[in-house]
C-alpha positions in Angstrom: 108.7 -60.9 286.1 110.0 -57.4 285.8 112.2 -56.6 282.8 114.7 -53.7 282.8 114.1 -50.6 280.8 116.7 -49.7 278.2 116.9 -46.1 279.0 118.2 -46.2 282.5 121.8 -47.4 281.9 123.7 -46.1 278.9 125.7 -49.3 278.8 122.6 -51.3 278.0 123.2 -53.9 280.8 120.1 -52.9 282.7 118.2 -54.4 279.9 119.3 -57.8 281.1 119.0 -57.0 284.8 122.7 -56.4 285.5 124.8 -53.4 286.4 127.7 -52.6 284.2 130.8 -53.7 286.2 133.2 -54.8 283.4 135.3 -52.5 281.3 133.5 -51.8 278.0 136.5 -51.1 275.8 136.6 -53.8 273.1 136.4 -52.6 269.5 135.3 -54.3 266.3 138.7 -55.9 265.4 139.4 -57.0 269.0 135.9 -58.7 269.1 136.7 -60.5 265.8 140.2 -61.3 267.1 138.7 -63.0 270.1 136.7 -65.4 268.0 139.5 -66.1 265.6 142.1 -66.6 268.3 139.8 -69.1 270.1 139.4 -71.1 266.9 143.1 -70.4 266.1 143.7 -72.3 262.9 147.4 -72.3 263.3 147.0 -73.9 266.7 144.4 -76.5 265.9 145.4 -77.4 262.4 149.1 -77.8 263.3 148.3 -79.5 266.6 146.0 -82.2 265.2 147.0 -82.6 261.5 149.1 -85.6 262.4 146.1 -87.3 264.0 143.7 -86.8 261.1 146.4 -87.8 258.5 147.4 -90.9 260.5 143.8 -92.1 260.6 142.5 -91.4 257.1 145.5 -90.1 255.0 145.2 -87.1 252.7 141.5 -87.6 252.1 140.8 -86.6 255.7 141.0 -83.0 254.5 137.4 -83.4 253.2 136.3 -83.3 256.8 137.3 -79.6 256.9 134.5 -78.2 254.6 132.0 -80.7 256.2 132.7 -79.5 259.7 132.6 -75.9 258.5 129.1 -76.2 257.0 127.8 -77.8 260.2 129.4 -75.3 262.5 128.3 -72.4 260.3 124.7 -73.5 261.0 125.4 -73.3 264.7 127.3 -69.9 264.3 124.3 -68.4 262.5 122.0 -69.4 265.4 124.5 -67.9 267.8 124.8 -64.7 265.8 121.0 -64.3 266.0 121.1 -64.7 269.8 124.2 -62.5 270.1 122.3 -59.8 268.2 119.8 -59.7 271.1 121.7 -60.9 274.2 125.4 -60.0 274.0 126.1 -60.9 277.7 129.1 -62.5 279.4 128.8 -66.3 279.5 126.8 -66.1 276.3 125.8 -69.8 275.9 124.6 -69.9 279.6 122.7 -66.6 279.3 121.1 -67.6 276.0 119.9 -70.9 277.5 118.3 -68.9 280.3 116.2 -67.1 277.8 115.2 -70.2 275.9 114.9 -73.1 278.3 114.4 -74.2 281.9 116.8 -73.3 284.8 118.2 -76.8 284.8 119.1 -76.8 281.1 120.6 -73.3 281.3 122.7 -74.2 284.3 123.9 -77.4 282.6 124.8 -75.4 279.4 127.0 -73.1 281.5 128.4 -75.9 283.6 129.4 -78.1 280.7 130.9 -75.2 278.7 132.8 -74.0 281.8 134.3 -77.4 282.4 135.1 -77.8 278.7 136.8 -74.4 278.5 139.0 -75.3 281.5 140.0 -78.6 279.9 140.5 -76.9 276.5 142.8 -74.4 278.2 145.1 -77.2 279.2 144.9 -79.0 275.8 145.6 -75.8 273.9 148.6 -75.0 276.0 149.9 -78.5 275.4 150.2 -77.6 271.7 153.4 -75.8 272.6 155.0 -79.3 272.9 154.3 -80.1 269.3 156.0 -76.9 268.0 158.6 -75.5 270.4 161.0 -78.6 270.4 160.9 -78.5 266.6 161.7 -74.8 266.7 164.7 -75.4 269.1 165.7 -78.6 270.7 166.4 -76.7 274.0 162.7 -76.5 274.6 162.7 -80.3 275.2 163.6 -79.7 278.8 162.7 -83.1 280.2 164.7 -85.9 278.5 165.7 -85.9 274.9 162.2 -86.7 273.5 162.9 -90.4 272.9 161.8 -91.7 276.3 158.3 -93.1 276.8 157.1 -90.2 278.8 159.5 -87.4 277.7 156.9 -86.0 275.3 154.0 -85.9 277.8 156.1 -84.7 280.8 157.7 -81.9 278.8 154.3 -80.9 277.3 152.8 -80.6 280.8 155.7 -78.4 281.9 155.4 -76.1 279.0 151.6 -76.0 279.3 151.8 -75.1 283.0 154.2 -72.2 282.3 151.9 -71.0 279.5 148.8 -71.2 281.7 150.6 -69.2 284.4 151.4 -66.4 282.0 147.8 -66.4 280.7 146.5 -66.2 284.2 148.7 -63.1 285.0 147.6 -61.4 281.7 143.9 -62.1 282.1 144.0 -61.0 285.7 145.6 -57.7 284.9 142.6 -56.6 282.7 140.8 -57.0 279.5 142.6 -54.1 277.8 146.0 -55.8 278.1 144.5 -59.2 277.1 142.8 -57.9 274.0 145.8 -55.7 273.0 148.1 -58.8 273.0 145.4 -60.9 271.5 144.8 -58.5 268.6 148.5 -58.2 267.8 148.8 -62.0 268.0 145.8 -62.5 265.7 147.2 -60.0 263.2 150.5 -61.9 263.1 148.6 -65.2 262.8 146.5 -64.0 259.9 149.5 -62.6 258.0 151.5 -65.7 258.7 148.7 -67.9 257.5 148.4 -66.0 254.2 152.2 -66.1 253.6 152.3 -69.8 254.5 149.6 -70.6 252.0 151.5 -68.7 249.3 154.8 -70.4 250.2 153.3 -73.9 250.3 151.3 -73.2 247.1 154.6 -72.3 245.4 156.1 -75.6 246.3 153.2 -77.9 245.2 154.6 -81.2 243.9 151.4 -83.2 243.2 147.9 -82.7 241.9 144.5 -82.7 243.8 143.8 -86.3 242.8 145.5 -87.3 246.0 142.4 -86.2 247.9 140.3 -88.8 246.0 142.5 -91.7 246.8 142.0 -93.6 250.1 145.6 -94.8 249.8 144.8 -98.1 251.6 143.5 -96.4 254.7 140.5 -98.2 256.2 141.5 -101.6 255.1 140.5 -104.1 257.7 138.3 -101.6 259.5 134.7 -102.7 260.2 133.3 -99.6 258.3 136.2 -99.4 255.8 137.4 -96.0 254.8 134.2 -94.3 256.2 135.1 -95.6 259.6 138.6 -94.2 259.7 137.3 -91.0 258.0 134.9 -90.4 260.9 137.8 -90.8 263.3 140.1 -88.5 261.3 137.3 -85.9 261.0 137.7 -85.2 264.7 140.9 -83.4 263.8 138.7 -80.8 262.1 136.0 -80.9 264.7 138.5 -80.1 267.4 139.4 -76.9 265.7 136.3 -75.1 264.5 134.5 -74.1 267.7 134.7 -71.2 270.2 133.3 -68.6 267.9 130.8 -67.7 270.7 133.7 -66.0 272.5 133.0 -62.8 270.6 129.6 -62.6 272.3 130.8 -63.8 275.6 132.9 -60.6 275.7 129.8 -58.7 274.7 129.6 -56.8 278.0 133.1 -55.4 277.3 132.4 -54.7 273.6 131.3 -51.4 272.1 127.9 -51.6 270.3 127.8 -55.3 271.0 124.5 -56.2 269.4 125.9 -55.3 266.0 129.5 -56.1 266.6 129.2 -59.6 268.1 127.1 -61.3 265.4 129.4 -60.0 262.7 132.5 -61.1 264.7 131.1 -64.6 265.1 130.4 -65.1 261.4 133.6 -63.5 260.2 135.7 -65.6 262.7 134.3 -68.9 261.6 134.4 -68.0 257.9 138.0 -66.6 257.9 139.2 -69.7 259.9 137.6 -72.0 257.4 139.2 -70.3 254.4 142.7 -69.9 255.8 142.7 -73.3 257.6 141.4 -75.1 254.5 144.0 -73.6 252.2 146.8 -74.5 254.6 145.6 -78.1 254.7 145.2 -78.2 250.9 148.6 -76.8 250.0 150.3 -78.5 252.9 149.3 -81.9 251.6 150.0 -81.0 248.0 153.5 -79.7 248.9 154.6 -82.5 251.2 157.8 -84.0 249.7 156.8 -87.6 250.7 153.3 -88.5 252.0 154.6 -91.9 253.0 157.1 -90.5 255.5 156.0 -91.8 258.9 156.8 -88.3 260.4 153.8 -86.8 258.6 151.4 -88.9 260.7 153.5 -88.7 264.0 152.8 -86.4 266.9 156.4 -85.1 266.8 156.1 -84.4 263.1 152.9 -83.6 261.3 152.3 -80.4 259.5 155.3 -78.8 261.2 157.5 -81.4 259.7 156.1 -80.7 256.2 156.7 -76.9 256.7 160.3 -77.5 257.8 160.9 -80.0 255.0 159.4 -77.7 252.3 160.6 -74.3 253.4 163.7 -75.4 255.2 166.0 -73.5 257.7 165.1 -69.9 258.6 161.8 -69.7 256.7 160.4 -72.8 258.2 161.5 -71.8 261.7 159.9 -68.4 261.2 156.6 -69.9 260.5 156.9 -72.2 263.5 157.5 -69.2 265.6 154.2 -67.7 264.3 152.5 -70.9 265.3 153.8 -70.4 268.8 152.3 -66.9 268.8 149.0 -68.4 267.7 149.1 -70.9 270.6 149.8 -68.1 273.0 146.8 -65.9 271.9 144.6 -69.0 271.6 145.4 -69.8 275.3 144.6 -66.2 276.3 141.2 -66.4 274.4 140.2 -69.7 275.9 141.1 -68.5 279.3 139.2 -65.2 278.8 136.1 -67.1 277.7 136.2 -69.5 280.7 136.6 -66.5 283.0 133.4 -64.8 281.6 131.5 -68.0 281.9 132.5 -68.5 285.6 131.8 -64.8 286.2 128.3 -65.0 284.6 127.2 -68.0 286.5 128.7 -66.7 289.8 127.0 -63.4 289.3 123.6 -65.3 289.3 124.8 -67.1 292.5 124.8 -70.3 290.5 128.2 -71.6 291.6 129.8 -72.4 295.0 131.6 -69.4 296.4 129.8 -67.2 293.9 130.4 -64.0 295.8 134.2 -64.5 295.6 134.2 -65.8 292.0 132.1 -62.9 290.7 134.3 -60.3 292.4 135.4 -57.6 289.9 138.6 -55.7 290.6 137.5 -52.0 291.1 140.6 -50.7 289.2 141.1 -53.2 286.4 137.4 -54.0 286.1 138.0 -57.7 285.4 137.1 -60.8 287.4 140.6 -61.4 288.9 139.6 -64.2 291.3 137.9 -66.1 288.5 141.1 -65.8 286.3 143.3 -67.2 289.0 140.9 -70.0 290.0 140.6 -71.2 286.4 144.3 -71.1 285.9 144.9 -73.3 288.9 142.1 -75.7 288.0 143.3 -76.0 284.4 146.6 -77.5 285.5 145.0 -80.3 287.4 143.9 -82.4 284.4 147.5 -82.0 283.1 149.0 -83.4 286.3 146.5 -86.3 286.4 147.4 -87.3 282.9 151.1 -86.5 283.2 152.2 -90.1 282.5 149.7 -90.6 279.6 151.5 -90.3 276.2 148.1 -89.9 274.5 147.2 -86.9 276.7 146.5 -84.6 273.6 143.7 -86.7 272.1 142.2 -87.6 275.4 141.9 -84.1 276.8 140.9 -82.7 273.4 138.2 -85.3 272.9 136.5 -84.9 276.3 136.6 -81.1 276.2 135.1 -80.9 272.7 132.3 -83.4 273.6 131.3 -81.1 276.5 131.3 -78.1 274.1 129.1 -79.7 271.5 126.7 -80.8 274.3 126.5 -77.3 275.7 125.9 -75.9 272.2 123.0 -78.4 271.8 121.5 -77.1 275.0 121.1 -73.8 273.1 120.2 -74.9 269.6 117.6 -77.5 270.7 115.5 -75.1 272.8 115.9 -72.4 270.2 114.4 -74.8 267.6 111.6 -75.7 270.0 110.8 -71.9 270.3 110.8 -71.5 266.5 108.5 -74.5 266.0 106.1 -73.0 268.7 106.4 -69.6 266.9 107.8 -68.0 270.0 111.0 -67.0 268.3 112.0 -64.4 267.3 110.4 -62.8 270.4 108.4 -59.7 269.3 107.5 -58.2 272.7 110.6 -58.2 274.8 111.8 -54.8 273.5 115.3 -56.2 272.7 116.6 -54.6 269.6 117.9 -57.3 267.3 121.4 -56.8 265.7 121.1 -59.8 263.4 118.3 -62.0 262.0 118.1 -64.9 259.7 114.5 -64.2 258.8 112.8 -67.1 256.9 116.0 -69.1 256.9 116.0 -69.4 260.6 114.0 -72.6 260.9 116.0 -74.7 258.3 119.3 -73.4 259.6 118.3 -74.2 263.2 117.2 -77.8 262.2 120.5 -78.4 260.5 122.4 -77.0 263.5 120.6 -79.5 265.8 121.2 -82.5 263.5 124.8 -81.6 263.1 125.4 -81.1 266.8 123.8 -84.4 267.6 125.7 -86.3 265.0 129.1 -84.8 265.9 128.5 -85.4 269.6 127.9 -89.0 268.9 131.0 -89.3 266.7 133.1 -87.6 269.4 132.0 -89.6 272.3 132.0 -93.0 270.5 134.4 -95.1 272.7 137.0 -95.9 270.1 140.3 -97.3 271.2 142.0 -95.0 268.7 140.9 -92.0 270.7 140.5 -93.0 274.3 142.9 -95.9 274.7 145.5 -95.7 271.8 148.5 -96.9 273.9 148.9 -99.7 276.5 147.6 -100.7 278.9 144.4 -101.5 277.0 141.6 -101.5 279.5 137.8 -101.2 279.0 137.5 -98.4 281.5 140.1 -96.3 279.6 138.3 -96.9 276.3 135.0 -95.9 277.9 136.6 -93.1 279.9 135.1 -90.4 277.7 131.5 -91.7 278.1 132.0 -92.3 281.9 133.5 -88.8 282.5 130.8 -87.0 280.4 128.0 -88.9 282.1 129.5 -88.2 285.5 129.9 -84.4 285.1 126.5 -84.1 283.4 124.6 -86.3 285.9 126.6 -84.9 288.8 126.0 -81.3 287.7 122.2 -81.9 287.3 122.1 -83.3 290.9 124.2 -80.4 292.2 121.8 -77.9 290.6 118.6 -79.8 291.7 119.5 -80.3 295.4 121.6 -77.1 296.1 122.2 -74.5 293.5 118.6 -73.8 292.4 117.7 -72.9 295.9 120.2 -70.1 296.0 119.8 -68.7 292.4 119.4 -65.0 292.1 121.5 -62.0 290.9 123.9 -60.9 293.6 123.1 -57.4 294.9 126.4 -56.0 293.8 125.7 -57.0 290.2 122.0 -56.2 290.0 120.7 -53.3 287.9 119.4 -50.4 290.0 115.7 -50.8 291.1 114.6 -48.0 288.8 115.7 -50.0 285.8 113.3 -52.8 286.6 110.0 -51.0 286.7 108.8 -52.0 283.2 106.8 -55.3 283.2 108.0 -57.8 280.6 108.0 -61.5 279.8 109.3 -64.0 282.2 112.1 -66.5 281.4 111.0 -69.9 280.2 111.3 -71.5 283.6 109.5 -68.8 285.6 106.2 -69.7 287.3 105.0 -66.3 288.6 101.4 -65.6 289.3 99.8 -62.3 288.5 99.9 -61.6 292.3 103.6 -62.2 292.3 104.1 -59.8 289.4 101.9 -57.2 291.1 103.8 -57.7 294.3 107.2 -57.1 292.6 105.9 -53.9 290.9 104.5 -52.7 294.3 107.8 -53.4 296.1 109.8 -51.6 293.4 107.4 -48.6 293.5 107.7 -48.4 297.3 111.5 -48.6 297.1 111.6 -45.7 294.6 109.2 -43.6 296.7 111.4 -44.2 299.7 114.5 -43.1 297.8 112.6 -40.0 296.5 111.5 -39.0 300.1 115.0 -39.4 301.4 116.3 -37.1 298.7 113.6 -34.5 299.5 
């Protein structure tokens, strides 16, 4: 296989076999902001605090550092890959370098689906905050009806996704500008909120060592309910790979993207953990049913502690966080769809990979994802437990797609084929001797968390009537269907058409330097010689024409 030379295209994209078609305008803070806004501590922590607390009480907060350590192992592996391959649809493109074509396609397929579903579940978070900010945002009913909460949430989410579609379709500069401002507001608000809650602490840290009766009657006791409550933390701390997925639009991406990934996950852990800590310590009454209710939660604590204008101001900042999180999730989904379509690895690839010549962004992909993201909301419109169902399924798919990168990376390390020494790719980050133990922990963590997430518990997948077996097993059935269906689609159709579309391919002159083939390539020496001969003939023809 022929690898591109690094000298032909100043953008560096010819190194990966692609032409630079996207707008490379993202700076260091905007790259960091993309990762932070996808994780979005104010969105995730406030959206799912009620769930974790209702399952395991105050002690559920211990899940936050546990999830951080596990996800940090994954982030370190991703940072090492981003330091070599900062390309759109990063997880998909990393898997291409590490594994077979089937595994790479599944990694992209699962992450694309999960991002589209996550887009809807993130936008749904507006329902938890906006009506508490002002009752006028409860447009459908008064919030007391069986389906008022779910119906109104779908309406607000649909409006938010529409706005996100317009912004992302307009161009990456507008998206990152809004995103950076929103993240700045989110970070300042998080710090101020921590200080304000810390000032109003009414109890000591011993509350975190008391199970408070949670787990009584459960088969596994407190450990069983803790595993369920831990999902509230697992749902938040992911998406840090977004910084690399925007690599084609980032300046000096091989150095910028790895740092952005690690800074995003670390900053989110510190700020989110302190909010959880002081939020629980400052709550006036931890036995108040509203603390563990979907229409209360951490928002209720903030309003109770800070009261009136100050509490409302912080809720407004949470709305800002939800908005920028929606933008970031949408942007990441667009880059994944674009990356796969550019390789002709999706139906209607030519249309989905089309880049607007003026705005230099995949406009068609932005619109298609916006439309598709609304469909799961409409399907679940009469389901009061829509938040946990959508969140659970989307996160299972994300953890599976991450495993499709960390597992083959570990296999490469064990075979002493990573780091690659002869691919001429300049590394922007390396773990050195720590790479193997970190990679092993990343795989073990990913497998354990995937099992915990997909476990068909009624508390997650069938928490309200009617109680049916197919609802409780809905997560397993759906994940198996999209994984198996995706594998069949790739095997019987997609793999026969795979190949970089002409309008996105690097110029022929950029592919004259022989290099190592991807893991799934099976080229003979004659094939390689033939490719070299064809490229030389093409260049000779171009030269003669110019003469």
